[in-house]
BALOBA-1460 file (C-alpha; in Angstrom, 3 decimals):
// residues 375
<rec num="1" residu="m" x="0.265" y="-0.041" z="-0.102"/>
<rec num="2" residu="f" x="1.212" y="3.169" z="-1.018"/>
<rec num="3" residu="n" x="1.267" y="4.991" z="2.753"/>
<rec num="4" residu="k" x="2.980" y="2.336" z="4.548"/>
<rec num="5" residu="l" x="6.731" y="2.677" z="4.210"/>
<rec num="6" residu="t" x="9.786" y="1.542" z="5.973"/>
<rec num="7" residu="g" x="13.303" y="0.785" z="5.278"/>
<rec num="8" residu="a" x="15.894" y="2.818" z="3.087"/>
<rec num="9" residu="g" x="15.622" y="4.000" z="-0.574"/>
<rec num="10" residu="p" x="17.976" y="2.835" z="-3.217"/>
<rec num="11" residu="a" x="21.488" y="4.002" z="-2.989"/>
<rec num="12" residu="i" x="23.086" y="6.670" z="-5.205"/>
<rec num="13" residu="s" x="26.266" y="6.206" z="-6.757"/>
<rec num="14" residu="r" x="28.868" y="9.242" z="-6.860"/>
<rec num="15" residu="r" x="28.290" y="9.326" z="-10.638"/>
<rec num="16" residu="a" x="24.547" y="9.740" z="-10.233"/>
<rec num="17" residu="l" x="25.220" y="12.480" z="-7.507"/>
<rec num="18" residu="l" x="27.453" y="14.589" z="-9.521"/>
<rec num="19" residu="s" x="25.159" y="14.090" z="-12.582"/>
<rec num="20" residu="s" x="21.809" y="14.736" z="-11.032"/>
<rec num="21" residu="a" x="22.836" y="17.523" z="-8.705"/>
<rec num="22" residu="p" x="21.076" y="15.494" z="-5.873"/>
<rec num="23" residu="a" x="19.255" y="16.678" z="-2.800"/>
<rec num="24" residu="a" x="22.302" y="16.103" z="-0.538"/>
<rec num="25" residu="a" x="24.163" y="18.708" z="-2.766"/>
<rec num="26" residu="v" x="21.248" y="21.454" z="-1.749"/>
<rec num="27" residu="g" x="20.841" y="20.317" z="1.517"/>
<rec num="28" residu="s" x="18.543" y="21.182" z="4.225"/>
<rec num="29" residu="a" x="19.889" y="22.411" z="7.449"/>
<rec num="30" residu="t" x="23.279" y="21.346" z="8.616"/>
<rec num="31" residu="l" x="24.015" y="20.402" z="12.176"/>
<rec num="32" residu="v" x="26.176" y="22.571" z="14.455"/>
<rec num="33" residu="a" x="27.397" y="22.041" z="18.140"/>
<rec num="34" residu="g" x="25.262" y="20.859" z="20.408"/>
<rec num="35" residu="g" x="23.217" y="19.098" z="17.820"/>
<rec num="36" residu="m" x="21.118" y="22.239" z="16.748"/>
<rec num="37" residu="a" x="20.219" y="22.918" z="13.291"/>
<rec num="38" residu="a" x="21.970" y="25.888" z="11.724"/>
<rec num="39" residu="g" x="19.917" y="29.070" z="10.839"/>
<rec num="40" residu="p" x="19.478" y="30.737" z="7.372"/>
<rec num="41" residu="a" x="23.046" y="31.645" z="6.734"/>
<rec num="42" residu="l" x="24.213" y="27.677" z="7.184"/>
<rec num="43" residu="a" x="21.332" y="25.926" z="5.514"/>
<rec num="44" residu="q" x="23.287" y="24.554" z="2.887"/>
<rec num="45" residu="s" x="25.428" y="21.265" z="2.412"/>
<rec num="46" residu="v" x="28.890" y="21.260" z="2.489"/>
<rec num="47" residu="f" x="28.925" y="20.693" z="-1.448"/>
<rec num="48" residu="a" x="26.926" y="24.273" z="-1.637"/>
<rec num="49" residu="t" x="29.665" y="26.341" z="-3.389"/>
<rec num="50" residu="d" x="28.852" y="29.139" z="-6.010"/>
<rec num="51" residu="a" x="30.238" y="26.575" z="-8.906"/>
<rec num="52" residu="y" x="27.969" y="23.877" z="-7.708"/>
<rec num="53" residu="d" x="25.018" y="26.057" z="-7.205"/>
<rec num="54" residu="a" x="25.463" y="27.028" z="-11.065"/>
<rec num="55" residu="i" x="25.125" y="23.617" z="-12.099"/>
<rec num="56" residu="i" x="22.062" y="22.981" z="-10.496"/>
<rec num="57" residu="r" x="20.611" y="25.940" z="-11.510"/>
<rec num="58" residu="a" x="21.358" y="25.534" z="-15.108"/>
<rec num="59" residu="k" x="19.238" y="22.183" z="-14.810"/>
<rec num="60" residu="v" x="16.323" y="23.723" z="-12.799"/>
<rec num="61" residu="e" x="15.823" y="27.362" z="-13.356"/>
<rec num="62" residu="g" x="12.666" y="28.173" z="-14.404"/>
<rec num="63" residu="t" x="10.913" y="24.956" z="-12.833"/>
<rec num="64" residu="t" x="7.707" y="25.510" z="-10.907"/>
<rec num="65" residu="i" x="6.445" y="23.030" z="-8.339"/>
<rec num="66" residu="r" x="3.121" y="23.379" z="-7.360"/>
<rec num="67" residu="v" x="2.488" y="21.798" z="-3.746"/>
<rec num="68" residu="g" x="-0.470" y="20.950" z="-1.605"/>
<rec num="69" residu="f" x="0.173" y="20.773" z="2.065"/>
<rec num="70" residu="t" x="-2.402" y="19.097" z="4.042"/>
<rec num="71" residu="p" x="-2.002" y="18.291" z="7.848"/>
<rec num="72" residu="p" x="-4.792" y="16.414" z="9.718"/>
<rec num="73" residu="i" x="-5.580" y="19.606" z="11.795"/>
<rec num="74" residu="l" x="-4.243" y="23.206" z="11.925"/>
<rec num="75" residu="s" x="-2.365" y="23.568" z="15.154"/>
<rec num="76" residu="e" x="1.162" y="25.488" z="16.330"/>
<rec num="77" residu="f" x="3.262" y="22.350" z="15.565"/>
<rec num="78" residu="f" x="2.268" y="21.972" z="11.868"/>
<rec num="79" residu="d" x="2.383" y="25.964" z="11.490"/>
<rec num="80" residu="i" x="6.283" y="25.711" z="12.630"/>
<rec num="81" residu="m" x="6.522" y="22.809" z="10.175"/>
<rec num="82" residu="e" x="5.244" y="24.915" z="7.208"/>
<rec num="83" residu="h" x="7.070" y="27.839" z="7.928"/>
<rec num="84" residu="a" x="10.105" y="25.978" z="8.019"/>
<rec num="85" residu="a" x="9.215" y="24.354" z="4.504"/>
<rec num="86" residu="f" x="8.831" y="28.048" z="3.416"/>
<rec num="87" residu="q" x="12.462" y="28.674" z="4.451"/>
<rec num="88" residu="q" x="13.673" y="25.876" z="2.337"/>
<rec num="89" residu="a" x="11.411" y="26.760" z="-0.584"/>
<rec num="90" residu="r" x="12.767" y="30.459" z="-0.371"/>
<rec num="91" residu="n" x="16.166" y="29.226" z="-0.433"/>
<rec num="92" residu="y" x="15.828" y="27.218" z="-3.329"/>
<rec num="93" residu="m" x="14.525" y="29.970" z="-4.869"/>
<rec num="94" residu="d" x="16.915" y="32.435" z="-4.271"/>
<rec num="95" residu="r" x="19.717" y="29.813" z="-5.219"/>
<rec num="96" residu="f" x="18.181" y="27.909" z="-8.211"/>
<rec num="97" residu="g" x="15.578" y="29.947" z="-9.458"/>
<rec num="98" residu="v" x="12.848" y="27.320" z="-8.740"/>
<rec num="99" residu="s" x="9.380" y="28.637" z="-8.085"/>
<rec num="100" residu="w" x="6.603" y="27.369" z="-5.633"/>
<rec num="101" residu="e" x="2.699" y="27.282" z="-5.809"/>
<rec num="102" residu="w" x="1.858" y="26.428" z="-2.285"/>
<rec num="103" residu="q" x="-1.805" y="25.519" z="-1.233"/>
<rec num="104" residu="r" x="-2.498" y="24.650" z="2.338"/>
<rec num="105" residu="a" x="-5.673" y="23.112" z="3.452"/>
<rec num="106" residu="s" x="-6.974" y="21.163" z="6.397"/>
<rec num="107" residu="p" x="-10.424" y="19.583" z="7.514"/>
<rec num="108" residu="s" x="-12.469" y="21.256" z="9.751"/>
<rec num="109" residu="g" x="-13.316" y="19.955" z="13.101"/>
<rec num="110" residu="d" x="-10.986" y="17.410" z="15.266"/>
<rec num="111" residu="f" x="-7.930" y="15.112" z="14.635"/>
<rec num="112" residu="n" x="-10.328" y="12.272" z="12.935"/>
<rec num="113" residu="s" x="-12.157" y="14.411" z="10.593"/>
<rec num="114" residu="v" x="-10.763" y="12.297" z="7.653"/>
<rec num="115" residu="e" x="-13.323" y="12.875" z="5.180"/>
<rec num="116" residu="g" x="-12.890" y="16.342" z="4.536"/>
<rec num="117" residu="q" x="-9.319" y="15.662" z="4.256"/>
<rec num="118" residu="y" x="-10.042" y="13.204" z="1.774"/>
<rec num="119" residu="n" x="-11.987" y="15.703" z="-0.205"/>
<rec num="120" residu="i" x="-9.131" y="18.155" z="-0.195"/>
<rec num="121" residu="i" x="-6.727" y="15.665" z="-1.349"/>
<rec num="122" residu="q" x="-9.071" y="14.433" z="-4.286"/>
<rec num="123" residu="n" x="-9.640" y="17.994" z="-5.131"/>
<rec num="124" residu="w" x="-5.742" y="18.604" z="-5.613"/>
<rec num="125" residu="i" x="-5.424" y="15.264" z="-7.791"/>
<rec num="126" residu="t" x="-8.153" y="16.662" z="-10.003"/>
<rec num="127" residu="a" x="-6.260" y="19.993" z="-10.359"/>
<rec num="128" residu="g" x="-3.092" y="17.850" z="-11.078"/>
<rec num="129" residu="l" x="-0.706" y="19.580" z="-8.320"/>
<rec num="130" residu="d" x="2.994" y="18.292" z="-8.655"/>
<rec num="131" residu="v" x="3.248" y="17.390" z="-4.872"/>
<rec num="132" residu="i" x="0.772" y="16.520" z="-2.172"/>
<rec num="133" residu="m" x="2.071" y="16.360" z="1.300"/>
<rec num="134" residu="i" x="-0.018" y="14.473" z="3.605"/>
<rec num="135" residu="c" x="-0.557" y="14.017" z="7.375"/>
<rec num="136" residu="t" x="-3.649" y="11.999" z="7.777"/>
<rec num="137" residu="a" x="-5.534" y="10.046" z="10.689"/>
<rec num="138" residu="g" x="-7.201" y="8.033" z="7.867"/>
<rec num="139" residu="n" x="-7.194" y="4.268" z="7.467"/>
<rec num="140" residu="s" x="-4.931" y="2.755" z="4.788"/>
<rec num="141" residu="t" x="-7.670" y="1.300" z="2.535"/>
<rec num="142" residu="d" x="-9.252" y="4.780" z="1.835"/>
<rec num="143" residu="t" x="-5.677" y="6.437" z="1.269"/>
<rec num="144" residu="e" x="-4.373" y="3.624" z="-0.673"/>
<rec num="145" residu="q" x="-7.164" y="4.643" z="-3.348"/>
<rec num="146" residu="l" x="-6.369" y="8.249" z="-3.430"/>
<rec num="147" residu="y" x="-2.489" y="7.444" z="-3.392"/>
<rec num="148" residu="l" x="-3.243" y="5.351" z="-6.641"/>
<rec num="149" residu="a" x="-5.171" y="8.013" z="-8.029"/>
<rec num="150" residu="a" x="-2.351" y="10.286" z="-7.699"/>
<rec num="151" residu="r" x="0.034" y="8.001" z="-9.270"/>
<rec num="152" residu="e" x="-1.709" y="7.968" z="-12.176"/>
<rec num="153" residu="k" x="-1.885" y="11.413" z="-12.850"/>
<rec num="154" residu="g" x="1.965" y="11.628" z="-12.215"/>
<rec num="155" residu="i" x="1.819" y="13.242" z="-8.649"/>
<rec num="156" residu="t" x="4.079" y="12.676" z="-6.121"/>
<rec num="157" residu="i" x="3.268" y="12.067" z="-2.511"/>
<rec num="158" residu="i" x="5.102" y="12.766" z="0.376"/>
<rec num="159" residu="q" x="3.805" y="11.823" z="3.864"/>
<rec num="160" residu="f" x="4.880" y="13.608" z="6.731"/>
<rec num="161" residu="n" x="4.987" y="13.146" z="10.667"/>
<rec num="162" residu="m" x="3.325" y="9.465" z="10.180"/>
<rec num="163" residu="p" x="4.466" y="6.512" z="12.312"/>
<rec num="164" residu="i" x="5.666" y="4.136" z="9.413"/>
<rec num="165" residu="e" x="7.618" y="2.409" z="11.708"/>
<rec num="166" residu="l" x="4.345" y="0.299" z="12.422"/>
<rec num="167" residu="w" x="4.256" y="-1.003" z="8.656"/>
<rec num="168" residu="p" x="6.003" y="-3.796" z="7.273"/>
<rec num="169" residu="i" x="8.507" y="-3.585" z="4.180"/>
<rec num="170" residu="s" x="6.285" y="-5.719" z="2.080"/>
<rec num="171" residu="e" x="3.755" y="-2.607" z="1.768"/>
<rec num="172" residu="v" x="6.532" y="0.000" z="0.742"/>
<rec num="173" residu="l" x="5.922" y="0.900" z="-2.945"/>
<rec num="174" residu="d" x="6.564" y="4.429" z="-4.174"/>
<rec num="175" residu="t" x="5.846" y="7.226" z="-1.971"/>
<rec num="176" residu="c" x="8.145" y="9.263" z="0.381"/>
<rec num="177" residu="s" x="7.700" y="9.808" z="3.928"/>
<rec num="178" residu="v" x="9.362" y="12.491" z="6.292"/>
<rec num="179" residu="g" x="9.152" y="12.134" z="10.050"/>
<rec num="180" residu="y" x="10.699" y="10.380" z="13.152"/>
<rec num="181" residu="d" x="10.408" y="7.083" z="15.000"/>
<rec num="182" residu="n" x="7.856" y="7.536" z="17.352"/>
<rec num="183" residu="i" x="8.308" y="4.237" z="19.485"/>
<rec num="184" residu="m" x="12.064" y="5.066" z="20.078"/>
<rec num="185" residu="q" x="12.151" y="8.848" z="19.646"/>
<rec num="186" residu="s" x="8.910" y="9.763" z="21.518"/>
<rec num="187" residu="g" x="7.265" y="7.054" z="23.712"/>
<rec num="188" residu="y" x="10.474" y="5.806" z="24.889"/>
<rec num="189" residu="v" x="12.248" y="8.983" z="25.407"/>
<rec num="190" residu="a" x="9.305" y="10.370" z="27.331"/>
<rec num="191" residu="g" x="9.630" y="7.041" z="29.535"/>
<rec num="192" residu="k" x="13.007" y="7.217" z="30.370"/>
<rec num="193" residu="f" x="13.057" y="10.865" z="31.312"/>
<rec num="194" residu="i" x="10.300" y="9.928" z="33.750"/>
<rec num="195" residu="a" x="11.945" y="6.811" z="35.006"/>
<rec num="196" residu="e" x="15.156" y="8.986" z="35.495"/>
<rec num="197" residu="k" x="13.515" y="11.637" z="37.506"/>
<rec num="198" residu="l" x="11.653" y="9.275" z="39.812"/>
<rec num="199" residu="g" x="14.828" y="6.843" z="40.296"/>
<rec num="200" residu="g" x="12.654" y="4.299" z="38.708"/>
<rec num="201" residu="q" x="10.068" y="4.345" z="41.210"/>
<rec num="202" residu="g" x="6.443" y="5.913" z="40.863"/>
<rec num="203" residu="k" x="2.991" y="6.237" z="39.965"/>
<rec num="204" residu="v" x="2.289" y="7.687" z="36.550"/>
<rec num="205" residu="l" x="-0.550" y="8.725" z="34.683"/>
<rec num="206" residu="q" x="-0.882" y="8.779" z="30.741"/>
<rec num="207" residu="i" x="-3.067" y="11.291" z="28.681"/>
<rec num="208" residu="w" x="-3.588" y="9.668" z="25.584"/>
<rec num="209" residu="g" x="-4.725" y="10.362" z="21.696"/>
<rec num="210" residu="p" x="-8.100" y="9.168" z="20.454"/>
<rec num="211" residu="s" x="-8.749" y="5.482" z="20.449"/>
<rec num="212" residu="g" x="-7.373" y="3.700" z="17.599"/>
<rec num="213" residu="s" x="-4.778" y="6.440" z="16.868"/>
<rec num="214" residu="i" x="-1.772" y="5.065" z="14.959"/>
<rec num="215" residu="w" x="0.578" y="7.370" z="16.767"/>
<rec num="216" residu="s" x="-0.683" y="6.482" z="20.089"/>
<rec num="217" residu="e" x="-0.191" y="2.821" z="19.321"/>
<rec num="218" residu="a" x="3.368" y="3.540" z="18.318"/>
<rec num="219" residu="r" x="4.473" y="5.870" z="21.193"/>
<rec num="220" residu="q" x="2.822" y="3.221" z="23.706"/>
<rec num="221" residu="r" x="5.184" y="0.895" z="22.323"/>
<rec num="222" residu="g" x="8.123" y="2.683" z="23.283"/>
<rec num="223" residu="f" x="6.698" y="3.725" z="26.683"/>
<rec num="224" residu="d" x="5.872" y="0.051" z="27.328"/>
<rec num="225" residu="m" x="9.690" y="-0.819" z="27.054"/>
<rec num="226" residu="v" x="10.470" y="1.702" z="29.697"/>
<rec num="227" residu="l" x="7.879" y="0.141" z="31.890"/>
<rec num="228" residu="a" x="9.447" y="-3.266" z="31.388"/>
<rec num="229" residu="e" x="13.142" y="-2.079" z="32.251"/>
<rec num="230" residu="y" x="11.593" y="-0.091" z="35.416"/>
<rec num="231" residu="p" x="9.207" y="-2.435" z="37.012"/>
<rec num="232" residu="g" x="8.919" y="-0.004" z="39.918"/>
<rec num="233" residu="l" x="6.882" y="2.491" z="37.584"/>
<rec num="234" residu="q" x="3.123" y="1.620" z="38.091"/>
<rec num="235" residu="v" x="0.603" y="3.400" z="35.355"/>
<rec num="236" residu="v" x="-2.328" y="4.127" z="37.890"/>
<rec num="237" residu="g" x="-4.661" y="5.701" z="35.338"/>
<rec num="238" residu="i" x="-5.095" y="6.325" z="31.353"/>
<rec num="239" residu="a" x="-7.442" y="8.998" z="29.897"/>
<rec num="240" residu="d" x="-8.427" y="10.081" z="26.049"/>
<rec num="241" residu="g" x="-7.253" y="13.654" z="25.739"/>
<rec num="242" residu="g" x="-8.223" y="13.838" z="22.291"/>
<rec num="243" residu="y" x="-4.439" y="15.512" z="21.395"/>
<rec num="244" residu="v" x="-5.951" y="18.826" z="22.378"/>
<rec num="245" residu="r" x="-5.157" y="20.946" z="25.661"/>
<rec num="246" residu="d" x="-8.879" y="21.251" z="26.831"/>
<rec num="247" residu="k" x="-9.630" y="17.526" z="26.826"/>
<rec num="248" residu="g" x="-6.373" y="17.075" z="27.920"/>
<rec num="249" residu="f" x="-6.899" y="19.274" z="30.778"/>
<rec num="250" residu="q" x="-10.231" y="17.384" z="31.728"/>
<rec num="251" residu="a" x="-8.609" y="13.885" z="31.300"/>
<rec num="252" residu="a" x="-5.921" y="15.052" z="33.605"/>
<rec num="253" residu="q" x="-7.944" y="16.944" z="36.243"/>
<rec num="254" residu="n" x="-10.119" y="13.471" z="36.662"/>
<rec num="255" residu="l" x="-7.386" y="11.295" z="36.982"/>
<rec num="256" residu="l" x="-5.596" y="13.595" z="39.459"/>
<rec num="257" residu="t" x="-8.879" y="13.761" z="41.573"/>
<rec num="258" residu="a" x="-9.101" y="10.065" z="41.530"/>
<rec num="259" residu="n" x="-5.389" y="9.272" z="42.237"/>
<rec num="260" residu="p" x="-3.715" y="12.656" z="44.240"/>
<rec num="261" residu="d" x="-0.434" y="10.742" z="44.877"/>
<rec num="262" residu="v" x="0.886" y="10.230" z="41.797"/>
<rec num="263" residu="n" x="4.086" y="11.144" z="40.827"/>
<rec num="264" residu="a" x="4.283" y="11.742" z="36.956"/>
<rec num="265" residu="i" x="2.118" y="12.420" z="34.110"/>
<rec num="266" residu="y" x="2.938" y="11.844" z="30.408"/>
<rec num="267" residu="g" x="0.886" y="13.622" z="27.846"/>
<rec num="268" residu="e" x="1.530" y="11.845" z="24.585"/>
<rec num="269" residu="n" x="1.476" y="15.377" z="22.716"/>
<rec num="270" residu="e" x="2.262" y="18.622" z="24.069"/>
<rec num="271" residu="e" x="-1.315" y="19.964" z="24.146"/>
<rec num="272" residu="m" x="-2.356" y="17.484" z="26.379"/>
<rec num="273" residu="a" x="0.468" y="17.706" z="28.399"/>
<rec num="274" residu="l" x="-0.066" y="21.428" z="28.863"/>
<rec num="275" residu="g" x="-3.690" y="20.683" z="29.697"/>
<rec num="276" residu="a" x="-2.465" y="18.165" z="32.404"/>
<rec num="277" residu="s" x="-0.080" y="21.207" z="33.633"/>
<rec num="278" residu="q" x="-3.375" y="23.226" z="34.036"/>
<rec num="279" residu="a" x="-5.107" y="20.798" z="35.969"/>
<rec num="280" residu="i" x="-2.346" y="20.329" z="38.335"/>
<rec num="281" residu="d" x="-2.388" y="24.274" z="38.889"/>
<rec num="282" residu="s" x="-6.653" y="24.087" z="39.072"/>
<rec num="283" residu="l" x="-6.106" y="21.548" z="41.910"/>
<rec num="284" residu="g" x="-3.350" y="23.227" z="44.076"/>
<rec num="285" residu="m" x="-0.732" y="20.186" z="43.486"/>
<rec num="286" residu="q" x="3.070" y="21.372" z="43.140"/>
<rec num="287" residu="h" x="4.928" y="20.847" z="40.070"/>
<rec num="288" residu="w" x="8.084" y="18.741" z="39.992"/>
<rec num="289" residu="n" x="11.040" y="21.087" z="41.316"/>
<rec num="290" residu="g" x="13.766" y="18.695" z="41.001"/>
<rec num="291" residu="e" x="13.198" y="17.105" z="44.307"/>
<rec num="292" residu="s" x="9.426" y="16.490" z="44.468"/>
<rec num="293" residu="g" x="6.288" y="17.507" z="43.217"/>
<rec num="294" residu="i" x="4.660" y="15.903" z="39.547"/>
<rec num="295" residu="v" x="6.648" y="15.432" z="36.653"/>
<rec num="296" residu="t" x="5.138" y="16.285" z="33.276"/>
<rec num="297" residu="i" x="6.514" y="15.483" z="29.936"/>
<rec num="298" residu="g" x="5.101" y="16.105" z="26.505"/>
<rec num="299" residu="a" x="6.123" y="15.827" z="22.721"/>
<rec num="300" residu="d" x="5.744" y="18.099" z="19.892"/>
<rec num="301" residu="g" x="8.077" y="21.038" z="20.623"/>
<rec num="302" residu="l" x="5.697" y="24.312" z="20.923"/>
<rec num="303" residu="q" x="6.323" y="27.598" z="21.822"/>
<rec num="304" residu="s" x="3.911" y="27.397" z="24.234"/>
<rec num="305" residu="g" x="5.419" y="24.518" z="25.742"/>
<rec num="306" residu="f" x="8.914" y="26.205" z="26.055"/>
<rec num="307" residu="q" x="7.210" y="28.892" z="28.093"/>
<rec num="308" residu="a" x="5.856" y="26.480" z="30.491"/>
<rec num="309" residu="i" x="9.100" y="24.629" z="30.972"/>
<rec num="310" residu="r" x="10.765" y="28.267" z="31.753"/>
<rec num="311" residu="e" x="8.013" y="28.855" z="34.354"/>
<rec num="312" residu="g" x="8.262" y="25.182" z="35.620"/>
<rec num="313" residu="r" x="4.809" y="24.102" z="34.742"/>
<rec num="314" residu="l" x="5.912" y="21.564" z="32.474"/>
<rec num="315" residu="s" x="9.249" y="19.469" z="33.064"/>
<rec num="316" residu="a" x="10.274" y="18.591" z="29.559"/>
<rec num="317" residu="t" x="9.083" y="17.954" z="26.133"/>
<rec num="318" residu="i" x="10.198" y="15.901" z="23.073"/>
<rec num="319" residu="s" x="11.035" y="18.314" z="20.137"/>
<rec num="320" residu="v" x="9.977" y="15.886" z="17.254"/>
<rec num="321" residu="g" x="11.438" y="17.995" z="14.155"/>
<rec num="322" residu="g" x="8.960" y="20.561" z="13.371"/>
<rec num="323" residu="v" x="11.716" y="22.407" z="11.840"/>
<rec num="324" residu="g" x="13.730" y="19.552" z="10.486"/>
<rec num="325" residu="q" x="10.484" y="18.076" z="8.807"/>
<rec num="326" residu="g" x="9.553" y="21.256" z="7.285"/>
<rec num="327" residu="l" x="13.251" y="21.392" z="5.651"/>
<rec num="328" residu="k" x="13.028" y="17.825" z="4.482"/>
<rec num="329" residu="l" x="9.659" y="18.032" z="2.994"/>
<rec num="330" residu="v" x="10.725" y="20.711" z="0.608"/>
<rec num="331" residu="e" x="14.212" y="19.160" z="-0.022"/>
<rec num="332" residu="m" x="12.450" y="15.716" z="-0.957"/>
<rec num="333" residu="a" x="9.982" y="17.616" z="-3.418"/>
<rec num="334" residu="f" x="12.831" y="19.400" z="-5.126"/>
<rec num="335" residu="a" x="14.793" y="16.402" z="-5.504"/>
<rec num="336" residu="i" x="11.908" y="14.461" z="-6.937"/>
<rec num="337" residu="r" x="10.426" y="17.010" z="-9.041"/>
<rec num="338" residu="a" x="12.972" y="19.297" z="-10.329"/>
<rec num="339" residu="l" x="16.107" y="17.231" z="-10.480"/>
<rec num="340" residu="g" x="14.115" y="13.596" z="-11.214"/>
<rec num="341" residu="m" x="15.456" y="11.765" z="-8.357"/>
<rec num="342" residu="t" x="14.393" y="8.568" z="-6.584"/>
<rec num="343" residu="a" x="14.278" y="9.628" z="-3.004"/>
<rec num="344" residu="p" x="14.853" y="7.628" z="0.145"/>
<rec num="345" residu="k" x="11.566" y="6.213" z="1.203"/>
<rec num="346" residu="v" x="12.053" y="6.895" z="5.019"/>
<rec num="347" residu="n" x="13.548" y="10.371" z="6.031"/>
<rec num="348" residu="n" x="13.388" y="10.361" z="9.797"/>
<rec num="349" residu="v" x="14.887" y="13.784" z="11.360"/>
<rec num="350" residu="p" x="16.536" y="14.054" z="14.674"/>
<rec num="351" residu="v" x="14.026" y="14.907" z="17.899"/>
<rec num="352" residu="q" x="15.507" y="16.421" z="21.176"/>
<rec num="353" residu="l" x="14.530" y="16.456" z="24.661"/>
<rec num="354" residu="v" x="13.727" y="19.945" z="25.920"/>
<rec num="355" residu="t" x="14.523" y="20.869" z="29.469"/>
<rec num="356" residu="a" x="15.144" y="24.215" z="31.380"/>
<rec num="357" residu="d" x="18.882" y="23.656" z="30.245"/>
<rec num="358" residu="n" x="18.314" y="23.733" z="26.637"/>
<rec num="359" residu="v" x="14.842" y="25.364" z="25.808"/>
<rec num="360" residu="d" x="16.450" y="28.735" z="24.756"/>
<rec num="361" residu="g" x="18.539" y="27.056" z="21.892"/>
<rec num="362" residu="v" x="15.811" y="24.985" z="20.863"/>
<rec num="363" residu="e" x="13.328" y="28.030" z="21.019"/>
<rec num="364" residu="a" x="15.759" y="30.038" z="18.674"/>
<rec num="365" residu="l" x="15.468" y="27.565" z="15.934"/>
<rec num="366" residu="q" x="11.720" y="27.614" z="15.750"/>
<rec num="367" residu="a" x="11.686" y="31.499" z="15.968"/>
<rec num="368" residu="w" x="13.977" y="31.235" z="12.721"/>
<rec num="369" residu="a" x="11.591" y="29.209" z="11.107"/>
<rec num="370" residu="l" x="8.681" y="31.526" z="11.761"/>
<rec num="371" residu="t" x="10.153" y="34.668" z="10.374"/>
<rec num="372" residu="a" x="9.570" y="32.979" z="6.669"/>
<rec num="373" residu="e" x="6.830" y="34.689" z="4.721"/>
<rec num="374" residu="a" x="4.455" y="32.350" z="3.241"/>
<rec num="375" residu="l" x="4.712" y="31.396" z="-0.523"/>
């Protein structure tokens, strides 16, 4: 099926590298000290010299790439990602003379409003866009039909932020995916943080996404690995927070009322973790101060989460590469559509555990991304 991907793409020879001016040469953000991605002045690979850029420009100048970008909901996380994509697109416009036509659309309603998203994708297929970038909560049967229709019209499908680590290699075909490993880079990291803060002993609450969520399934696997490593950690309550703050608040408030002696809350995403933080405040409970109180951790990497970390209302979050995914999405679209390359099927970006010790640096990168003007 076209939306189920895993494994690496075909190797690219040095000859192909030089003759095709590949994505590696045009690059997304490089890494600098501390594992941070570089800002606009360094958002090039080591191959990006004037002479090399001239070769690429001669090949692609005047090309227009028409893109449709559809996340499952409009949120702070996807806004950061899209602005990072704008940064990369403008980088390629300036360096190589490539033009972009960009459309963004998301279904109204909650995370599971997939019918509206299917209609958006179908309209873009009918319009004959070059690239459709998709993150969806829809099931594989329905999306497969859309992907088949897109392929028949020569449209490139690039998935983003999808838990493809759940899917077997036998179902890999010809889509491209940009994201991260929800098992090891999210659920496991969150669990290890809690275990280390509590010394491997304590009572934990989980605020989870909607029932049946593939993201929840993947992150739960990683979190369960930590629980197996630390038998002294006990999950005493789980509730659905719907991936949004108000539902996360209500879920956490109910669980905290029933379990006032808990030591930690894992909000599967940051909005729910921030809702849990508000619930701690509303009940007059204590946030973690390094020695006592309730540890809270989420995952996404939002400006609002960073501020909560500074204020001591959120212990940590996992920045799951919103900027990195945005940069990589445009890099893959450019490689496939402008350079005619076969891109890797899986493009995982680094994630970062964010605490009070490093929040300023992580936020600075997002602030740079958000300065981009829309296309």
